[in-house]
mmCIF file as Biopython writes it, N, C-alpha, C and O atoms, coordinates in Angstrom:
data_model
#
loop_
_atom_site.group_PDB
_atom_site.id
_atom_site.type_symbol
_atom_site.label_atom_id
_atom_site.label_alt_id
_atom_site.label_comp_id
_atom_site.label_asym_id
_atom_site.label_entity_id
_atom_site.label_seq_id
_atom_site.pdbx_PDB_ins_code
_atom_site.Cartn_x
_atom_site.Cartn_y
_atom_site.Cartn_z
_atom_site.occupancy
_atom_site.B_iso_or_equiv
_atom_site.auth_seq_id
_atom_site.auth_asym_id
_atom_site.pdbx_PDB_model_num
ATOM 1   N N  . GLY A ? 1  ? 0.812   -1.195  0.000  1.0 0.0 1  A 1 
ATOM 2   C CA . GLY A ? 1  ? 0.000   0.000   0.000  1.0 0.0 1  A 1 
ATOM 3   C C  . GLY A ? 1  ? 0.849   1.249   0.000  1.0 0.0 1  A 1 
ATOM 4   O O  . GLY A ? 1  ? 2.066   1.194   0.179  1.0 0.0 1  A 1 
ATOM 5   N N  . LEU A ? 2  ? 0.208   2.351   -0.199 1.0 0.0 2  A 1 
ATOM 6   C CA . LEU A ? 2  ? 0.890   3.641   -0.184 1.0 0.0 2  A 1 
ATOM 7   C C  . LEU A ? 2  ? 1.312   4.002   1.228  1.0 0.0 2  A 1 
ATOM 8   O O  . LEU A ? 2  ? 0.659   3.629   2.203  1.0 0.0 2  A 1 
ATOM 9   N N  . ARG A ? 3  ? 2.423   4.740   1.323  1.0 0.0 3  A 1 
ATOM 10  C CA . ARG A ? 3  ? 2.910   5.214   2.620  1.0 0.0 3  A 1 
ATOM 11  C C  . ARG A ? 3  ? 3.114   6.706   2.523  1.0 0.0 3  A 1 
ATOM 12  O O  . ARG A ? 3  ? 3.459   7.228   1.462  1.0 0.0 3  A 1 
ATOM 13  N N  . TYR A ? 4  ? 2.904   7.386   3.620  1.0 0.0 4  A 1 
ATOM 14  C CA . TYR A ? 4  ? 2.995   8.841   3.645  1.0 0.0 4  A 1 
ATOM 15  C C  . TYR A ? 4  ? 3.871   9.281   4.798  1.0 0.0 4  A 1 
ATOM 16  O O  . TYR A ? 4  ? 3.836   8.683   5.874  1.0 0.0 4  A 1 
ATOM 17  N N  . THR A ? 5  ? 4.670   10.339  4.576  1.0 0.0 5  A 1 
ATOM 18  C CA . THR A ? 5  ? 5.512   10.857  5.645  1.0 0.0 5  A 1 
ATOM 19  C C  . THR A ? 5  ? 4.654   11.372  6.790  1.0 0.0 5  A 1 
ATOM 20  O O  . THR A ? 5  ? 4.826   10.909  7.918  1.0 0.0 5  A 1 
ATOM 21  N N  . PRO A ? 6  ? 3.735   12.311  6.558  1.0 0.0 6  A 1 
ATOM 22  C CA . PRO A ? 6  ? 2.807   12.647  7.644  1.0 0.0 6  A 1 
ATOM 23  C C  . PRO A ? 6  ? 1.503   11.875  7.451  1.0 0.0 6  A 1 
ATOM 24  O O  . PRO A ? 6  ? 0.972   11.821  6.342  1.0 0.0 6  A 1 
ATOM 25  N N  . MET A ? 7  ? 0.993   11.286  8.513  1.0 0.0 7  A 1 
ATOM 26  C CA . MET A ? 7  ? -0.302  10.607  8.464  1.0 0.0 7  A 1 
ATOM 27  C C  . MET A ? 7  ? -1.108  11.157  9.611  1.0 0.0 7  A 1 
ATOM 28  O O  . MET A ? 7  ? -0.713  10.996  10.766 1.0 0.0 7  A 1 
ATOM 29  N N  . MET A ? 8  ? -2.221  11.799  9.339  1.0 0.0 8  A 1 
ATOM 30  C CA . MET A ? 8  ? -2.968  12.452  10.393 1.0 0.0 8  A 1 
ATOM 31  C C  . MET A ? 8  ? -4.294  11.763  10.654 1.0 0.0 8  A 1 
ATOM 32  O O  . MET A ? 8  ? -5.141  11.651  9.768  1.0 0.0 8  A 1 
ATOM 33  N N  . LEU A ? 9  ? -4.456  11.308  11.880 1.0 0.0 9  A 1 
ATOM 34  C CA . LEU A ? 9  ? -5.731  10.838  12.373 1.0 0.0 9  A 1 
ATOM 35  C C  . LEU A ? 9  ? -6.148  11.776  13.515 1.0 0.0 9  A 1 
ATOM 36  O O  . LEU A ? 9  ? -7.062  11.464  14.279 1.0 0.0 9  A 1 
ATOM 37  N N  . LYS A ? 10 ? -5.481  12.907  13.622 1.0 0.0 10 A 1 
ATOM 38  C CA . LYS A ? 10 ? -5.672  14.028  14.557 1.0 0.0 10 A 1 
ATOM 39  C C  . LYS A ? 10 ? -5.011  13.795  15.912 1.0 0.0 10 A 1 
ATOM 40  O O  . LYS A ? 10 ? -4.893  12.656  16.365 1.0 0.0 10 A 1 
ATOM 41  N N  . ASN A ? 11 ? -4.576  14.889  16.561 1.0 0.0 11 A 1 
ATOM 42  C CA . ASN A ? 11 ? -3.856  14.935  17.841 1.0 0.0 11 A 1 
ATOM 43  C C  . ASN A ? 11 ? -2.665  13.966  17.868 1.0 0.0 11 A 1 
ATOM 44  O O  . ASN A ? 11 ? -2.770  12.845  17.369 1.0 0.0 11 A 1 
ATOM 45  N N  . THR A ? 12 ? -1.563  14.383  18.435 1.0 0.0 12 A 1 
ATOM 46  C CA . THR A ? 12 ? -0.351  13.574  18.432 1.0 0.0 12 A 1 
ATOM 47  C C  . THR A ? 12 ? -0.223  12.741  19.704 1.0 0.0 12 A 1 
ATOM 48  O O  . THR A ? 12 ? -0.486  13.229  20.803 1.0 0.0 12 A 1 
ATOM 49  N N  . SER A ? 13 ? 0.173   11.509  19.551 1.0 0.0 13 A 1 
ATOM 50  C CA . SER A ? 13 ? 0.477   10.638  20.677 1.0 0.0 13 A 1 
ATOM 51  C C  . SER A ? 13 ? 1.693   9.811   20.300 1.0 0.0 13 A 1 
ATOM 52  O O  . SER A ? 13 ? 1.648   9.025   19.354 1.0 0.0 13 A 1 
ATOM 53  N N  . GLU A ? 14 ? 2.784   9.989   21.045 1.0 0.0 14 A 1 
ATOM 54  C CA . GLU A ? 14 ? 4.024   9.281   20.722 1.0 0.0 14 A 1 
ATOM 55  C C  . GLU A ? 14 ? 3.897   7.775   20.916 1.0 0.0 14 A 1 
ATOM 56  O O  . GLU A ? 14 ? 4.493   7.000   20.167 1.0 0.0 14 A 1 
ATOM 57  N N  . GLU A ? 15 ? 3.122   7.356   21.917 1.0 0.0 15 A 1 
ATOM 58  C CA . GLU A ? 15 ? 3.055   5.925   22.178 1.0 0.0 15 A 1 
ATOM 59  C C  . GLU A ? 15 ? 1.936   5.218   21.427 1.0 0.0 15 A 1 
ATOM 60  O O  . GLU A ? 15 ? 1.852   3.991   21.474 1.0 0.0 15 A 1 
ATOM 61  N N  . ALA A ? 16 ? 1.078   5.956   20.737 1.0 0.0 16 A 1 
ATOM 62  C CA . ALA A ? 16 ? -0.060  5.337   20.050 1.0 0.0 16 A 1 
ATOM 63  C C  . ALA A ? 16 ? 0.382   4.280   19.045 1.0 0.0 16 A 1 
ATOM 64  O O  . ALA A ? 16 ? -0.182  3.186   19.009 1.0 0.0 16 A 1 
ATOM 65  N N  . PHE A ? 17 ? 1.376   4.592   18.239 1.0 0.0 17 A 1 
ATOM 66  C CA . PHE A ? 17 ? 1.826   3.647   17.221 1.0 0.0 17 A 1 
ATOM 67  C C  . PHE A ? 17 ? 2.398   2.387   17.848 1.0 0.0 17 A 1 
ATOM 68  O O  . PHE A ? 17 ? 2.059   1.278   17.436 1.0 0.0 17 A 1 
ATOM 69  N N  . SER A ? 18 ? 3.265   2.548   18.841 1.0 0.0 18 A 1 
ATOM 70  C CA . SER A ? 18 ? 3.884   1.368   19.452 1.0 0.0 18 A 1 
ATOM 71  C C  . SER A ? 18 ? 2.851   0.505   20.167 1.0 0.0 18 A 1 
ATOM 72  O O  . SER A ? 18 ? 2.947   -0.722  20.146 1.0 0.0 18 A 1 
ATOM 73  N N  . ILE A ? 19 ? 1.861   1.140   20.803 1.0 0.0 19 A 1 
ATOM 74  C CA . ILE A ? 19 ? 0.793   0.374   21.451 1.0 0.0 19 A 1 
ATOM 75  C C  . ILE A ? 19 ? 0.044   -0.433  20.406 1.0 0.0 19 A 1 
ATOM 76  O O  . ILE A ? 19 ? -0.217  -1.622  20.589 1.0 0.0 19 A 1 
ATOM 77  N N  . TRP A ? 20 ? -0.298  0.230   19.305 1.0 0.0 20 A 1 
ATOM 78  C CA . TRP A ? 20 ? -1.094  -0.428  18.267 1.0 0.0 20 A 1 
ATOM 79  C C  . TRP A ? 20 ? -0.346  -1.593  17.633 1.0 0.0 20 A 1 
ATOM 80  O O  . TRP A ? 20 ? -0.915  -2.670  17.456 1.0 0.0 20 A 1 
ATOM 81  N N  . VAL A ? 21 ? 0.908   -1.391  17.292 1.0 0.0 21 A 1 
ATOM 82  C CA . VAL A ? 21 ? 1.692   -2.458  16.671 1.0 0.0 21 A 1 
ATOM 83  C C  . VAL A ? 21 ? 1.819   -3.642  17.626 1.0 0.0 21 A 1 
ATOM 84  O O  . VAL A ? 21 ? 1.715   -4.792  17.201 1.0 0.0 21 A 1 
ATOM 85  N N  . THR A ? 22 ? 2.041   -3.373  18.903 1.0 0.0 22 A 1 
ATOM 86  C CA . THR A ? 22 ? 2.144   -4.439  19.896 1.0 0.0 22 A 1 
ATOM 87  C C  . THR A ? 22 ? 0.840   -5.218  20.001 1.0 0.0 22 A 1 
ATOM 88  O O  . THR A ? 22 ? 0.844   -6.447  20.060 1.0 0.0 22 A 1 
ATOM 89  N N  . LEU A ? 23 ? -0.273  -4.495  20.024 1.0 0.0 23 A 1 
ATOM 90  C CA . LEU A ? 23 ? -1.576  -5.149  20.120 1.0 0.0 23 A 1 
ATOM 91  C C  . LEU A ? 23 ? -1.855  -6.028  18.918 1.0 0.0 23 A 1 
ATOM 92  O O  . LEU A ? 23 ? -2.258  -7.182  19.061 1.0 0.0 23 A 1 
ATOM 93  N N  . VAL A ? 24 ? -1.644  -5.488  17.752 1.0 0.0 24 A 1 
ATOM 94  C CA . VAL A ? 24 ? -1.950  -6.234  16.531 1.0 0.0 24 A 1 
ATOM 95  C C  . VAL A ? 24 ? -1.040  -7.444  16.395 1.0 0.0 24 A 1 
ATOM 96  O O  . VAL A ? 24 ? -1.481  -8.503  15.949 1.0 0.0 24 A 1 
ATOM 97  N N  . ALA A ? 25 ? 0.213   -7.300  16.771 1.0 0.0 25 A 1 
ATOM 98  C CA . ALA A ? 25 ? 1.153   -8.414  16.676 1.0 0.0 25 A 1 
ATOM 99  C C  . ALA A ? 25 ? 0.752   -9.567  17.595 1.0 0.0 25 A 1 
ATOM 100 O O  . ALA A ? 25 ? 1.104   -10.719 17.341 1.0 0.0 25 A 1 
ATOM 101 N N  . SER A ? 26 ? 0.018   -9.257  18.656 1.0 0.0 26 A 1 
ATOM 102 C CA . SER A ? 26 ? -0.368  -10.295 19.609 1.0 0.0 26 A 1 
ATOM 103 C C  . SER A ? 26 ? -1.661  -11.005 19.230 1.0 0.0 26 A 1 
ATOM 104 O O  . SER A ? 26 ? -2.071  -11.945 19.910 1.0 0.0 26 A 1 
ATOM 105 N N  . LEU A ? 27 ? -2.299  -10.572 18.165 1.0 0.0 27 A 1 
ATOM 106 C CA . LEU A ? 27 ? -3.571  -11.169 17.761 1.0 0.0 27 A 1 
ATOM 107 C C  . LEU A ? 27 ? -3.392  -12.156 16.617 1.0 0.0 27 A 1 
ATOM 108 O O  . LEU A ? 27 ? -2.711  -11.855 15.637 1.0 0.0 27 A 1 
ATOM 109 N N  . PRO A ? 28 ? -3.998  -13.332 16.736 1.0 0.0 28 A 1 
ATOM 110 C CA . PRO A ? 28 ? -3.922  -14.277 15.618 1.0 0.0 28 A 1 
ATOM 111 C C  . PRO A ? 28 ? -4.762  -13.813 14.430 1.0 0.0 28 A 1 
ATOM 112 O O  . PRO A ? 28 ? -4.385  -14.031 13.279 1.0 0.0 28 A 1 
ATOM 113 N N  . LYS A ? 29 ? -5.888  -13.181 14.706 1.0 0.0 29 A 1 
ATOM 114 C CA . LYS A ? 29 ? -6.782  -12.702 13.655 1.0 0.0 29 A 1 
ATOM 115 C C  . LYS A ? 29 ? -7.456  -11.424 14.145 1.0 0.0 29 A 1 
ATOM 116 O O  . LYS A ? 29 ? -7.929  -11.370 15.280 1.0 0.0 29 A 1 
ATOM 117 N N  . ILE A ? 30 ? -7.502  -10.401 13.302 1.0 0.0 30 A 1 
ATOM 118 C CA . ILE A ? 30 ? -8.136  -9.151  13.708 1.0 0.0 30 A 1 
ATOM 119 C C  . ILE A ? 30 ? -9.395  -8.900  12.902 1.0 0.0 30 A 1 
ATOM 120 O O  . ILE A ? 30 ? -9.497  -9.303  11.743 1.0 0.0 30 A 1 
ATOM 121 N N  . GLN A ? 31 ? -10.347 -8.235  13.524 1.0 0.0 31 A 1 
ATOM 122 C CA . GLN A ? 31 ? -11.618 -7.921  12.885 1.0 0.0 31 A 1 
ATOM 123 C C  . GLN A ? 31 ? -11.401 -6.914  11.758 1.0 0.0 31 A 1 
ATOM 124 O O  . GLN A ? 31 ? -10.421 -6.170  11.779 1.0 0.0 31 A 1 
ATOM 125 N N  . PRO A ? 32 ? -12.305 -6.881  10.771 1.0 0.0 32 A 1 
ATOM 126 C CA . PRO A ? 32 ? -12.150 -5.955  9.635  1.0 0.0 32 A 1 
ATOM 127 C C  . PRO A ? 32 ? -12.015 -4.487  10.038 1.0 0.0 32 A 1 
ATOM 128 O O  . PRO A ? 32 ? -11.199 -3.770  9.458  1.0 0.0 32 A 1 
ATOM 129 N N  . ASP A ? 33 ? -12.802 -4.018  11.027 1.0 0.0 33 A 1 
ATOM 130 C CA . ASP A ? 33 ? -12.694 -2.622  11.431 1.0 0.0 33 A 1 
ATOM 131 C C  . ASP A ? 33 ? -11.381 -2.347  12.140 1.0 0.0 33 A 1 
ATOM 132 O O  . ASP A ? 33 ? -10.791 -1.279  11.976 1.0 0.0 33 A 1 
ATOM 133 N N  . THR A ? 34 ? -10.922 -3.313  12.930 1.0 0.0 34 A 1 
ATOM 134 C CA . THR A ? 34 ? -9.629  -3.188  13.597 1.0 0.0 34 A 1 
ATOM 135 C C  . THR A ? 34 ? -8.515  -3.204  12.555 1.0 0.0 34 A 1 
ATOM 136 O O  . THR A ? 34 ? -7.542  -2.459  12.666 1.0 0.0 34 A 1 
ATOM 137 N N  . ASN A ? 35 ? -8.661  -4.048  11.556 1.0 0.0 35 A 1 
ATOM 138 C CA . ASN A ? 35 ? -7.678  -4.126  10.483 1.0 0.0 35 A 1 
ATOM 139 C C  . ASN A ? 35 ? -7.596  -2.805  9.723  1.0 0.0 35 A 1 
ATOM 140 O O  . ASN A ? 35 ? -6.505  -2.364  9.360  1.0 0.0 35 A 1 
ATOM 141 N N  . LEU A ? 36 ? -8.739  -2.175  9.483  1.0 0.0 36 A 1 
ATOM 142 C CA . LEU A ? 36 ? -8.758  -0.894  8.786  1.0 0.0 36 A 1 
ATOM 143 C C  . LEU A ? 36 ? -7.987  0.163   9.571  1.0 0.0 36 A 1 
ATOM 144 O O  . LEU A ? 36 ? -7.215  0.927   8.991  1.0 0.0 36 A 1 
ATOM 145 N N  . LEU A ? 37 ? -8.192  0.211   10.880 1.0 0.0 37 A 1 
ATOM 146 C CA . LEU A ? 37 ? -7.462  1.171   11.708 1.0 0.0 37 A 1 
ATOM 147 C C  . LEU A ? 37 ? -5.969  0.850   11.698 1.0 0.0 37 A 1 
ATOM 148 O O  . LEU A ? 37 ? -5.139  1.757   11.631 1.0 0.0 37 A 1 
ATOM 149 N N  . TYR A ? 38 ? -5.628  -0.433  11.764 1.0 0.0 38 A 1 
ATOM 150 C CA . TYR A ? 38 ? -4.224  -0.848  11.705 1.0 0.0 38 A 1 
ATOM 151 C C  . TYR A ? 38 ? -3.570  -0.374  10.407 1.0 0.0 38 A 1 
ATOM 152 O O  . TYR A ? 38 ? -2.460  0.158   10.425 1.0 0.0 38 A 1 
ATOM 153 N N  . VAL A ? 39 ? -4.257  -0.569  9.288  1.0 0.0 39 A 1 
ATOM 154 C CA . VAL A ? 39 ? -3.727  -0.144  7.992  1.0 0.0 39 A 1 
ATOM 155 C C  . VAL A ? 39 ? -3.520  1.365   7.979  1.0 0.0 39 A 1 
ATOM 156 O O  . VAL A ? 39 ? -2.484  1.843   7.516  1.0 0.0 39 A 1 
ATOM 157 N N  . ALA A ? 40 ? -4.489  2.116   8.478  1.0 0.0 40 A 1 
ATOM 158 C CA . ALA A ? 40 ? -4.366  3.579   8.510  1.0 0.0 40 A 1 
ATOM 159 C C  . ALA A ? 40 ? -3.169  4.009   9.355  1.0 0.0 40 A 1 
ATOM 160 O O  . ALA A ? 40 ? -2.402  4.884   8.953  1.0 0.0 40 A 1 
ATOM 161 N N  . VAL A ? 41 ? -3.014  3.396   10.518 1.0 0.0 41 A 1 
ATOM 162 C CA . VAL A ? 41 ? -1.925  3.759   11.429 1.0 0.0 41 A 1 
ATOM 163 C C  . VAL A ? 41 ? -0.566  3.406   10.837 1.0 0.0 41 A 1 
ATOM 164 O O  . VAL A ? 41 ? 0.387   4.169   10.993 1.0 0.0 41 A 1 
ATOM 165 N N  . THR A ? 42 ? -0.459  2.276   10.168 1.0 0.0 42 A 1 
ATOM 166 C CA . THR A ? 42 ? 0.835   1.837   9.655  1.0 0.0 42 A 1 
ATOM 167 C C  . THR A ? 42 ? 1.234   2.501   8.343  1.0 0.0 42 A 1 
ATOM 168 O O  . THR A ? 42 ? 2.300   2.190   7.810  1.0 0.0 42 A 1 
ATOM 169 N N  . ARG A ? 43 ? 0.430   3.389   7.812  1.0 0.0 43 A 1 
ATOM 170 C CA . ARG A ? 43 ? 0.810   4.133   6.606  1.0 0.0 43 A 1 
ATOM 171 C C  . ARG A ? 43 ? 1.761   5.282   6.931  1.0 0.0 43 A 1 
ATOM 172 O O  . ARG A ? 43 ? 2.426   5.807   6.037  1.0 0.0 43 A 1 
ATOM 173 N N  . ALA A ? 44 ? 1.829   5.667   8.174  1.0 0.0 44 A 1 
ATOM 174 C CA . ALA A ? 44 ? 2.714   6.768   8.568  1.0 0.0 44 A 1 
ATOM 175 C C  . ALA A ? 44 ? 4.169   6.314   8.524  1.0 0.0 44 A 1 
ATOM 176 O O  . ALA A ? 44 ? 4.509   5.252   9.044  1.0 0.0 44 A 1 
ATOM 177 N N  . MET A ? 45 ? 5.031   7.126   7.899  1.0 0.0 45 A 1 
ATOM 178 C CA . MET A ? 45 ? 6.455   6.797   7.835  1.0 0.0 45 A 1 
ATOM 179 C C  . MET A ? 45 ? 7.241   7.513   8.928  1.0 0.0 45 A 1 
ATOM 180 O O  . MET A ? 45 ? 8.165   6.929   9.496  1.0 0.0 45 A 1 
ATOM 181 N N  . LYS A ? 46 ? 6.899   8.760   9.236  1.0 0.0 46 A 1 
ATOM 182 C CA . LYS A ? 46 ? 7.636   9.531   10.235 1.0 0.0 46 A 1 
ATOM 183 C C  . LYS A ? 46 ? 6.732   10.140  11.295 1.0 0.0 46 A 1 
ATOM 184 O O  . LYS A ? 46 ? 7.094   10.164  12.472 1.0 0.0 46 A 1 
ATOM 185 N N  . ILE A ? 47 ? 5.579   10.624  10.907 1.0 0.0 47 A 1 
ATOM 186 C CA . ILE A ? 47 ? 4.694   11.319  11.836 1.0 0.0 47 A 1 
ATOM 187 C C  . ILE A ? 47 ? 3.333   10.641  11.838 1.0 0.0 47 A 1 
ATOM 188 O O  . ILE A ? 47 ? 2.748   10.402  10.782 1.0 0.0 47 A 1 
ATOM 189 N N  . LEU A ? 48 ? 2.838   10.335  13.018 1.0 0.0 48 A 1 
ATOM 190 C CA . LEU A ? 48 ? 1.488   9.808   13.158 1.0 0.0 48 A 1 
ATOM 191 C C  . LEU A ? 48 ? 0.748   10.705  14.134 1.0 0.0 48 A 1 
ATOM 192 O O  . LEU A ? 48 ? 1.121   10.802  15.303 1.0 0.0 48 A 1 
ATOM 193 N N  . ALA A ? 49 ? -0.275  11.343  13.664 1.0 0.0 49 A 1 
ATOM 194 C CA . ALA A ? 49 ? -1.089  12.211  14.520 1.0 0.0 49 A 1 
ATOM 195 C C  . ALA A ? 49 ? -2.472  11.590  14.627 1.0 0.0 49 A 1 
ATOM 196 O O  . ALA A ? 49 ? -3.153  11.388  13.622 1.0 0.0 49 A 1 
ATOM 197 N N  . VAL A ? 50 ? -2.878  11.290  15.848 1.0 0.0 50 A 1 
ATOM 198 C CA . VAL A ? 50 ? -4.185  10.673  16.061 1.0 0.0 50 A 1 
ATOM 199 C C  . VAL A ? 50 ? -5.013  11.516  17.020 1.0 0.0 50 A 1 
ATOM 200 O O  . VAL A ? 50 ? -4.465  12.231  17.858 1.0 0.0 50 A 1 
ATOM 201 N N  . ASN A ? 51 ? -6.338  11.431  16.897 1.0 0.0 51 A 1 
ATOM 202 C CA . ASN A ? 51 ? -7.179  12.197  17.810 1.0 0.0 51 A 1 
ATOM 203 C C  . ASN A ? 51 ? -7.475  11.401  19.071 1.0 0.0 51 A 1 
ATOM 204 O O  . ASN A ? 51 ? -7.160  10.214  19.161 1.0 0.0 51 A 1 
ATOM 205 N N  . SER A ? 52 ? -8.078  12.065  20.035 1.0 0.0 52 A 1 
ATOM 206 C CA . SER A ? 52 ? -8.327  11.422  21.324 1.0 0.0 52 A 1 
ATOM 207 C C  . SER A ? 52 ? -9.293  10.246  21.200 1.0 0.0 52 A 1 
ATOM 208 O O  . SER A ? 52 ? -9.207  9.301   21.985 1.0 0.0 52 A 1 
ATOM 209 N N  . LEU A ? 53 ? -10.195 10.282  20.247 1.0 0.0 53 A 1 
ATOM 210 C CA . LEU A ? 53 ? -11.117 9.168   20.038 1.0 0.0 53 A 1 
ATOM 211 C C  . LEU A ? 53 ? -10.361 7.915   19.600 1.0 0.0 53 A 1 
ATOM 212 O O  . LEU A ? 53 ? -10.626 6.820   20.097 1.0 0.0 53 A 1 
ATOM 213 N N  . VAL A ? 54 ? -9.427  8.076   18.675 1.0 0.0 54 A 1 
ATOM 214 C CA . VAL A ? 54 ? -8.631  6.937   18.211 1.0 0.0 54 A 1 
ATOM 215 C C  . VAL A ? 54 ? -7.790  6.383   19.360 1.0 0.0 54 A 1 
ATOM 216 O O  . VAL A ? 54 ? -7.677  5.167   19.520 1.0 0.0 54 A 1 
ATOM 217 N N  . ILE A ? 55 ? -7.207  7.264   20.150 1.0 0.0 55 A 1 
ATOM 218 C CA . ILE A ? 55 ? -6.413  6.820   21.302 1.0 0.0 55 A 1 
ATOM 219 C C  . ILE A ? 55 ? -7.298  6.053   22.277 1.0 0.0 55 A 1 
ATOM 220 O O  . ILE A ? 55 ? -6.883  5.028   22.818 1.0 0.0 55 A 1 
ATOM 221 N N  . ASP A ? 56 ? -8.517  6.544   22.505 1.0 0.0 56 A 1 
ATOM 222 C CA . ASP A ? 56 ? -9.454  5.872   23.401 1.0 0.0 56 A 1 
ATOM 223 C C  . ASP A ? 56 ? -9.813  4.479   22.881 1.0 0.0 56 A 1 
ATOM 224 O O  . ASP A ? 56 ? -9.863  3.520   23.652 1.0 0.0 56 A 1 
ATOM 225 N N  . ILE A ? 57 ? -10.059 4.368   21.596 1.0 0.0 57 A 1 
ATOM 226 C CA . ILE A ? 57 ? -10.375 3.067   20.991 1.0 0.0 57 A 1 
ATOM 227 C C  . ILE A ? 57 ? -9.209  2.104   21.179 1.0 0.0 57 A 1 
ATOM 228 O O  . ILE A ? 57 ? -9.407  0.941   21.530 1.0 0.0 57 A 1 
ATOM 229 N N  . MET A ? 58 ? -8.001  2.590   20.947 1.0 0.0 58 A 1 
ATOM 230 C CA . MET A ? 58 ? -6.819  1.752   21.089 1.0 0.0 58 A 1 
ATOM 231 C C  . MET A ? 58 ? -6.639  1.310   22.540 1.0 0.0 58 A 1 
ATOM 232 O O  . MET A ? 58 ? -6.290  0.160   22.804 1.0 0.0 58 A 1 
ATOM 233 N N  . GLN A ? 59 ? -6.879  2.228   23.482 1.0 0.0 59 A 1 
ATOM 234 C CA . GLN A ? 59 ? -6.730  1.904   24.901 1.0 0.0 59 A 1 
ATOM 235 C C  . GLN A ? 59 ? -7.778  0.882   25.342 1.0 0.0 59 A 1 
ATOM 236 O O  . GLN A ? 59 ? -7.466  -0.042  26.092 1.0 0.0 59 A 1 
ATOM 237 N N  . ARG A ? 60 ? -9.012  1.046   24.880 1.0 0.0 60 A 1 
ATOM 238 C CA . ARG A ? 60 ? -10.065 0.084   25.225 1.0 0.0 60 A 1 
ATOM 239 C C  . ARG A ? 60 ? -9.736  -1.302  24.677 1.0 0.0 60 A 1 
ATOM 240 O O  . ARG A ? 60 ? -9.961  -2.312  25.343 1.0 0.0 60 A 1 
ATOM 241 N N  . PHE A ? 61 ? -9.208  -1.337  23.473 1.0 0.0 61 A 1 
ATOM 242 C CA . PHE A ? 61 ? -8.815  -2.601  22.855 1.0 0.0 61 A 1 
ATOM 243 C C  . PHE A ? 61 ? -7.700  -3.255  23.663 1.0 0.0 61 A 1 
ATOM 244 O O  . PHE A ? 61 ? -7.724  -4.462  23.903 1.0 0.0 61 A 1 
ATOM 245 N N  . LYS A ? 62 ? -6.733  -2.461  24.075 1.0 0.0 62 A 1 
ATOM 246 C CA . LYS A ? 62 ? -5.625  -2.968  24.885 1.0 0.0 62 A 1 
ATOM 247 C C  . LYS A ? 62 ? -6.151  -3.526  26.207 1.0 0.0 62 A 1 
ATOM 248 O O  . LYS A ? 62 ? -5.754  -4.613  26.627 1.0 0.0 62 A 1 
ATOM 249 N N  . ASP A ? 63 ? -7.046  -2.778  26.864 1.0 0.0 63 A 1 
ATOM 250 C CA . ASP A ? 63 ? -7.624  -3.229  28.132 1.0 0.0 63 A 1 
ATOM 251 C C  . ASP A ? 63 ? -8.393  -4.535  27.955 1.0 0.0 63 A 1 
ATOM 252 O O  . ASP A ? 63 ? -8.306  -5.432  28.794 1.0 0.0 63 A 1 
ATOM 253 N N  . MET A ? 64 ? -9.145  -4.637  26.860 1.0 0.0 64 A 1 
ATOM 254 C CA . MET A ? 64 ? -9.912  -5.839  26.577 1.0 0.0 64 A 1 
ATOM 255 C C  . MET A ? 64 ? -8.980  -7.046  26.416 1.0 0.0 64 A 1 
ATOM 256 O O  . MET A ? 64 ? -9.268  -8.129  26.923 1.0 0.0 64 A 1 
ATOM 257 N N  . LEU A ? 65 ? -7.879  -6.853  25.716 1.0 0.0 65 A 1 
ATOM 258 C CA . LEU A ? 65 ? -6.923  -7.950  25.530 1.0 0.0 65 A 1 
ATOM 259 C C  . LEU A ? 65 ? -6.301  -8.374  26.850 1.0 0.0 65 A 1 
ATOM 260 O O  . LEU A ? 65 ? -6.149  -9.567  27.115 1.0 0.0 65 A 1 
ATOM 261 N N  . GLN A ? 66 ? -5.943  -7.404  27.674 1.0 0.0 66 A 1 
ATOM 262 C CA . GLN A ? 66 ? -5.319  -7.721  28.954 1.0 0.0 66 A 1 
ATOM 263 C C  . GLN A ? 66 ? -6.277  -8.485  29.866 1.0 0.0 66 A 1 
ATOM 264 O O  . GLN A ? 66 ? -5.854  -9.386  30.590 1.0 0.0 66 A 1 
ATOM 265 N N  . ARG A ? 67 ? -7.558  -8.135  29.838 1.0 0.0 67 A 1 
ATOM 266 C CA . ARG A ? 67 ? -8.552  -8.839  30.658 1.0 0.0 67 A 1 
ATOM 267 C C  . ARG A ? 67 ? -8.784  -10.267 30.163 1.0 0.0 67 A 1 
ATOM 268 O O  . ARG A ? 67 ? -9.122  -11.151 30.951 1.0 0.0 67 A 1 
ATOM 269 N N  . SER A ? 68 ? -8.605  -10.488 28.879 1.0 0.0 68 A 1 
ATOM 270 C CA . SER A ? 68 ? -8.873  -11.816 28.315 1.0 0.0 68 A 1 
ATOM 271 C C  . SER A ? 68 ? -7.717  -12.791 28.504 1.0 0.0 68 A 1 
ATOM 272 O O  . SER A ? 68 ? -7.875  -13.990 28.276 1.0 0.0 68 A 1 
ATOM 273 N N  . ARG A ? 69 ? -6.573  -12.293 28.913 1.0 0.0 69 A 1 
ATOM 274 C CA . ARG A ? 69 ? -5.409  -13.166 29.123 1.0 0.0 69 A 1 
ATOM 275 C C  . ARG A ? 69 ? -5.397  -13.690 30.552 1.0 0.0 69 A 1 
ATOM 276 O O  . ARG A ? 69 ? -5.763  -12.973 31.483 1.0 0.0 69 A 1 
ATOM 277 N N  . PRO A ? 70 ? -4.974  -14.949 30.729 1.0 0.0 70 A 1 
ATOM 278 C CA . PRO A ? 70 ? -4.943  -15.537 32.092 1.0 0.0 70 A 1 
ATOM 279 C C  . PRO A ? 70 ? -3.877  -14.914 32.957 1.0 0.0 70 A 1 
ATOM 280 O O  . PRO A ? 70 ? -3.724  -15.294 34.118 1.0 0.0 70 A 1 
#
């Protein structure tokens, strides 16, 4: 797919990308909507700007995964 130097999903979060990559790497299969967000996030080459809603979605997903693990 195409890659872009700046990728804006609004508001900047330095840890958003690393959280997302870690989460996705730990999943055997991801849902289509989760996959779409993953694709959008991974198009950024240098700058990823995300809004608070996207960060909230990522955090909820992370919390859900942590609760599901023994």
